[in-house]
N, C-alpha and C positions, 0 to 999 in steps of 0.2 A: 735618730737624727742623723741625716746625711752630713758628711764632712767635706768642705770644699778643699780643692788642690790648689794652693797658691803658686802663681807664676811670678817670676821676678819681674818688677815694674821696671823694665828698661826697653829702650827702643830696638835693642839688637838681641832681645831675648837671651840674657845671660844664662848659662847653664846653672842648674841648681846647685848651690855650694855644698861640698861634702865634708870639708875639713876646716871649719872656722876655728878661732883660737880656742873657744871653749871645748870643742869636740877634741882638738888636738891634746889638750890637757888631760881630758878624761881618757883619751886612748893611752896616753903616756902613764897614767895613773894605774889603769887596768893591766897594761902590759907588765908594769913593775910588779904589781900585786901577784900576778899569775906566775911570774918567774921567780920571785923572792919567796913566796909561801912554801914551796917544797924544800927549800934550804933554811928558811927561818923557823919553821916549825920544830925540826929535830934539834937545832941549835938552842932555842929557848927551852925545850923540854929537858935537854942535857944540863942547862944551866940552873934551872929552878927544880931539879930532882930533889934535892934535900928539903926545900921548902914545901913541895907537894907532899912528900912522905910525912913529914911532920904534921902537916895540916890534916892529913887523913887520920894520923895515929891520935891526934887531939880529939878529932870528932868522934872516932870509934871508941876510944878509951881503952883502958887495960882490961884484960880478960884472963881469968885463971886457966892454966893448962892450954895456954895458946898454941903451943907447938903440937900437942896431942890432937886438938881440935882441928888445926890445920892439916895434919897428915892423915886423920882418920875420916874426916867429914868435909872441911872446907875445901881442899883441893880437888878430890874426886867430883864433889858437887859442882864447883865452879868450873873445872875444866871439862867435865864430861857432859854436863847439861846446859849450864848458863852461857858460857863461852861459846860453845857449839851452836846453841840457837841464835846467839847474837851474831856471830861470824857468818852463818847461813843467811840470816836475814840482811846483813849489811852487803854481803857479795851479790845476793839476788837483785836488791834494789840498786846497787851501784851499777851492775852490768846492764839492767833494764834502762837506767837513767842515761848511761853513756851511749848505748845503742840507739836509743830514741832520739836523742840530741843530734848525734851524727847522722842519723837517717833523715831527720827533718832538714838538716843543711843540704844534703844530696837531693832531696825532693824539691827543696825550693830552688836549688840551682837548675834542675831539670825544668821545672816549670818556667823559670826565667828564660831559659833558652827557647822553649816552645813558644812562649809568648812573644819573644823578639822575632822569631821566624814567622809566625802568623801575622804580627804587626807589619813586618815589611812586605808580606804577601798582600795585605789589605792596601798598604800605600801604592804598590805597583797596580793592583786591580783598579784603584780609582784613578791613577794617572793614566792608564791605558783607555779607560772607558769615558771619563769626564775631563780629562786633561786637555789644555789647548793643543797639545801635539798628539792627542791620542787619535788612534786609527779606527777606533770601534764605531759602531753606529750611533751610539749615544754621546758622541763628542759633544761637550757642553757649548751652548751659545752664550749662556750667562756666566761670565767669570766670576761673579759673587758666589755662586754656589761652590765652586772649586776652591776659592779662598776660604769660605766658611768650613769646608770640610778638612782642608788642611790645617786650618787653626785648631779645630777640635782633634785632629789627629795628633798634632804636636802637644796639646795640652794633656792628651791621655798619656803620651810618652813621658811627660814631666811628672805625671801622677804615678806612674810605675817606679820612676827613679826615686821619688819621695818615699814611697811605700817600701822600698828595699835599700834605704840608706841608714846611715847611723843615726839619723834624726827621726826615724820611724818610731811611733808610740804604739805598742801593742794594744793598749786600751782604747786608743782612738780608732785603730783598725778594726777592732771588734766591734764597735758601736756604729761605724759608718754603714750606709746603705750600699751594699755591694752591687746591686743592679743599676744604680744611678751613677752613670759615668758618661764620658764624652762619646762613647760608642753609640749610645742611644740617641745622641744629637745628630750623629752622622746618619743613621738610619731615618730619623725624622726629617733631615734635610733633603735626602734623596726622595722620600716619598712625597714630600711637599712640591718639590720640583717636577715630578712626574717621570721619573726614569723607568725604563722598561722593566717588566716583570722579571725577566731572566737575570738582568743586572741587579735588581733588588734582591733576588734570592741568593745570588752569588755573594752579595755584601752581607746579607743576614747570616749566611753560613760562617763566614770569616768572623763576624762579631760573635756569634755563638761559641766558637772555638775559644776566641779570646775571653769571653766571660767565663767559661768553664775553667780554664787554666788559671785566671785571676782569682776565681772563688777558691781553688784549691790552694793556691799560694798564700792568700790571706788566712785561710783556715790553719795552714801550718805555722805561719808567723804569730798569729794571735792565740794559738793554744800551746800553752807552756805549763810546766809543773807549777803547782800552787806553792805558797809559802810552807804549808804544812808538810810537804814532801821533804824539803830541805831540813826542816826541824826534826823530822824522824830521823833522817840520816845522821844528823849531828848527835841526837841523843844516843843512838845505837853505838856510834864510834866512841862517844864519852863514856858509855857503860862498859865497853871493853877495856878502855884504859882504866877505869876505876877498878874493874875486877883484878887488873894486874897489880894495882897499888894495894888492894886489900890483901892479896895473897902475899906480897912482900912484907907487908907490915907485921913483923914478928920481932919481939923484944927479947926472946930467950932461945935456948937450944942452939940450932946450927949457926945462927948469926949472932951468937953471944960474944965471940971474939971479934967479929967485924960487924958493925951495925949496918943495916941495908942503905941507909943514906950515904955511906962512905964507900959503898961498892961500886967500882967503875964499870964492872960487867952489867950490873943491873941499870946502871945509868945508860949505857950504850943500847940495851935491848929496849928500854923504854923510849929512847931517842928514835930508834928505828921504828917502833910501832907508831909513834906521833908523825914521823916522817912520811909513813905510809898513808895515814889519813890525810895529812896536809897535801900530799900529791894528788890524791884523788879529789879533794876539794878543788885544787887548782884546775884540774882537768874538766870537772863539771862546770865550773865558772867559766872556763874558756869556750866550752861548747854551747853554753847556754845563750850566748849572744852571737848570733850568725854573722855579724858584720864587724866585729872587733875580735881581737886576739889572734892566736897562731892559726886556728881553725876558723876561716872567715870565707865568705863568698862575695865580697864586695867587688872583686874585679868582674864578676858576671855582669853587673850593670853597666859596664863600659860600652857595651854594644848598643845600648839605648842612647848613650851620648852621640854616637855615630848616627844613628837614626834620626836623632833630633837635628843634627847638622844637615842632613839630607833633606829633611822637610823644610828647614829654614831656607836653604838655598832654592829649593823649588818654589816657596812661597815667595821669596824675593823676585824670582824671575817672572812669576805670574802677576805680581803687583806692579813690577815695572813695565810689563806689556800692556796691561789694562789701565792702570792709574798710577802714574809716576809720583803724584803727590801724596798718595797714601803709603804709610809705612807700617811695619809689623807692630810698632808700639801703638798705632791707632787701632789694628786688630785686637791687640791684647786688651787695651782699655774698654774696647766694646764688650769683650768677653767678660770682663770683670764687672762692667756696668750692669750685665744681664743677669748677675746674681741676685736671686730673690731674697736674700737675708737669711736663709735656712741653710746655706751651703750648697744648694742646687742652682743650676743654671737654667734660666728660661730660654731654650734654645730658639723659640720663635722670636723673642724680643732680640736676641743677638742676631738673628738673620736680618730683621728689620734695620737694626742700627748698622749692621755691615752694608746693607743695600744703600742706605743713605750716604755712608762714607764713600763707597765706590762710585755711586752716582755723582757726587760732588766732585770726586777726583776726576771722573771721565768728562764731566760737563765743563770744568775749568779749563783744561787744555783745548776742549774743542771750541769754546767760545773765543779763546785767544786766537786760534787758528782762523775762525770766521772773521774776527775783527781785522786781522792782518790781512786776510784775502781782500775785505772790503776796502781797506785803506789803499791797498795796492791798485784796486781797480779805479779808486778815486784818483789816485796819482797818475795812472795811465791815461785817464780820460782828460785830466787837466793838460797833460803833456800833448795829447793829440789835438785839442783845441787850440793851444798856443801855436802849434806847427801849422794848422789850418789857417790861422789868422796871418802868420808870416808869409805863407805862399800867396795868400789874396793880396796882401799889401805889395808884394814883389810883382804880381801880375798887373796890378793897377799902375804901378810905376813904369812898367814896361809900355 
């Protein structure tokens, strides 16, 4: 099912909000969690070390000849086989995870830059060919077409901003119909209007590039690691920490004079181990969200705000020249009213509604001008008749 891209209901087309209060609180919470976790993990591990060791010992229980078992069997098996396998698996999965998440951010940033360039080229091509100041042979005589195209282009820019903001939902991006966007409405409007073949082919090429880049960007944003991936990483790290606790849990032999739970050295080693896992977890959590944290690409979308302002300025100019009574709010409401209820816009209905608004806006000033001209003509006729009567009276008197 297609997902609609809401535009703010305001006459001045307010920019899509990026940091409401709720988002600011979420940003603060995540930033605090990412920066605190690498320090909180080892501190907590150092503090609860005696409790953890006693818990492990109570669960495992007492064993006869534990020292001999540890030296002859447990240590070689654990260190040589179990821990080696766990460390290899954890290192491989962690490196793949970090590289994939970072590469995803770089790919999304590159696609956003390409999309901004292609979108700006499309805007310039439309302005040159069908704009009121265009010099091409396809210079439009019906201003409604250019207003319709600008409105759809601005709506597409707002769609890109929403898809690449902190408000983006990966599940909704995955469900939406990628091919159903405002770009299809632009092509449909130009085909219905009857633009030249070469111009339509040029626009179709620009639209094809934008669709290709947008498809790749949405695929990158909506494809993330599933929950089971993070569960496996957590289980492997916990298994390594548990192996350390099992090896340390000895109640006789070399720890007879000093119990393991009282050893500061063992506490420090365990705190370092937990701190390493906490730091890796914070790094993965930071990279997992492309638009929050230290590694973010949110500033890449600023160029779309600039593009929106350019389109707004151009749309205001066209509306002022063609229909001063028509505002951008009317254009926006026409676009919203053309929604068929499934998240898709009926571009034919939008064009009809926009033509009615433009026609009403143009006829209103024209009727006022005609009325003013007729009133002026009547006033001039009355003054002429009065002057003629005065001249006749003067002649008769003479």
